[in-house]
Structure formats: structure tokens, C-alpha cells
C-alpha positions in Angstrom: -17.0 5.7 -6.0 -13.8 3.8 -5.4 -12.3 2.6 -2.1 -8.7 3.6 -1.3 -6.3 2.2 1.3 -4.3 4.9 2.9 -1.5 3.5 5.1 1.9 3.8 6.7 4.3 1.3 8.3 4.7 1.7 12.0 8.4 2.5 11.8 7.6 5.6 9.6 6.1 7.4 12.6 9.1 9.1 14.0 8.5 12.1 16.3 9.5 13.3 19.8 7.6 11.4 22.6 6.2 14.7 23.8 4.2 15.0 20.5 2.4 11.7 21.0 -0.8 13.2 22.5 -0.9 15.7 19.6 -0.4 13.0 17.0 -3.3 11.0 18.5 -5.5 14.1 18.7 -4.7 15.2 15.1 -5.2 11.8 13.6 -8.5 11.2 15.4 -9.6 14.7 14.1 -8.9 13.6 10.5 -10.8 10.4 11.0 -13.8 12.3 12.5 -13.7 14.7 9.5 -13.8 11.7 7.1 -16.8 10.2 9.0 -18.6 13.6 8.9 -17.9 13.8 5.2 -19.4 10.3 4.7 -16.2 8.8 3.1 -14.9 6.7 6.0 -15.2 2.9 5.6 -12.7 1.5 8.1 -9.5 2.3 9.9 -7.2 1.1 12.6 -3.7 0.0 13.4 -2.2 -3.5 13.4 -1.6 -4.8 16.9 2.1 -5.6 16.6 2.1 -7.5 19.9 0.0 -10.3 18.2 2.0 -12.4 15.7 0.5 -13.1 12.3 -0.5 -16.6 11.3 -1.5 -18.3 8.1 -4.7 -20.4 8.0 -4.9 -23.0 5.1 -8.1 -24.2 3.5 -8.0 -27.3 5.7 -7.9 -25.2 8.8 -4.1 -25.7 9.5 -2.7 -22.7 11.4 1.0 -21.8 10.8 3.0 -19.1 12.6 4.2 -16.3 10.3 3.2 -14.9 7.0 3.6 -15.8 3.3 7.2 -16.6 2.4 9.0 -13.5 1.2 6.2 -11.2 2.4 6.9 -8.6 5.0 4.6 -8.6 8.1 2.2 -5.7 7.7 2.2 -3.2 10.5 1.3 0.4 11.1 -1.9 2.2 10.5 -4.6 1.8 7.8 -7.6 3.8 6.7 -10.1 2.8 4.0 -12.0 5.7 2.4 -14.6 5.6 -0.4 -13.8 8.6 -2.6 -14.8 10.0 -6.0 -11.2 10.2 -7.4 -7.5 9.5 -6.9 -7.0 13.2 -6.4 -9.4 13.1 -3.5 -7.5 10.2 -2.1 -4.3 12.2 -2.3 -5.9 15.1 -0.5 -7.0 12.8 2.4 -3.6 11.1 2.4 -2.0 14.6 2.9 -4.3 15.3 5.8 -3.3 12.0 7.4 0.3 12.5 6.7 0.3 15.8 8.5 -1.6 14.3 11.4 0.6 11.2 11.7 3.8 13.0 11.0 4.7 10.6 8.2 4.1 10.0 4.5 1.1 7.8 3.6 0.9 5.2 0.9 -2.3 5.3 -1.3 -3.6 2.1 -2.9 -6.8 1.7 -4.9 -9.0 -1.3 -4.5 -10.2 -3.0 -7.6 -13.9 -2.9 -8.2 -15.9 -5.8 -6.8 -19.6 -5.6 -7.3 -20.2 -7.9 -4.3 -18.6 -5.5 -1.8 
């Protein structure tokens, strides 16, 4: 099976404030469904209050991210699925729950992971 990253940028979640509790409930329900289906690997959101840093091989820590790279934010879910089509189905569930479109990326095969 292949691992898929299903994600969205934080600014994509646009909905009325009064829907916040429903969005949380709906998104948690999809994650619980993925866990019960045995396809859930990892998920969460980037803490946008904590600035990114770069750490070099010598241990030097520098504020920011790679030049020209946007700072990642938003929510991420990694699922292990039998096909791209299955990833699209789960992405649609997450899109409905989060009230925004989801990006689907496929991880390359790594026998060590």
C-alpha cells in the first residue's frame, strides 16, 4: 500500500465562526473513521504560533525556511491506502469536513519506512 499526504493551507478554511464546532466534530469523525478502517498513519495541524527554523548539519539554527519556499501551515493527514482513487475518496471526506478542498500528494516508496 502507498502512503498519501492529504492537506490544506490554513487560509483555505473559510467558514462562519458559528460553524467552528461542527468543523472540528466533522473532521474528528473522518479521522476516527480512518483509524477504524486501519488506514490512518498520522495527522495534525501546524502550530502557526511557532515560527519555523532551519537546522544545518553542523547544528546551526536559523530563523525561517528555505529561500523561496512558503512556510507550510494548515492541516495534514497521512493515510496508507491501496490506490490513488481511495486517496481521492478520503480527501473528499476531509474536504467536506474541513469545508475546503484538499491537496493529495503521494509518497515515494521507501523500503525503510
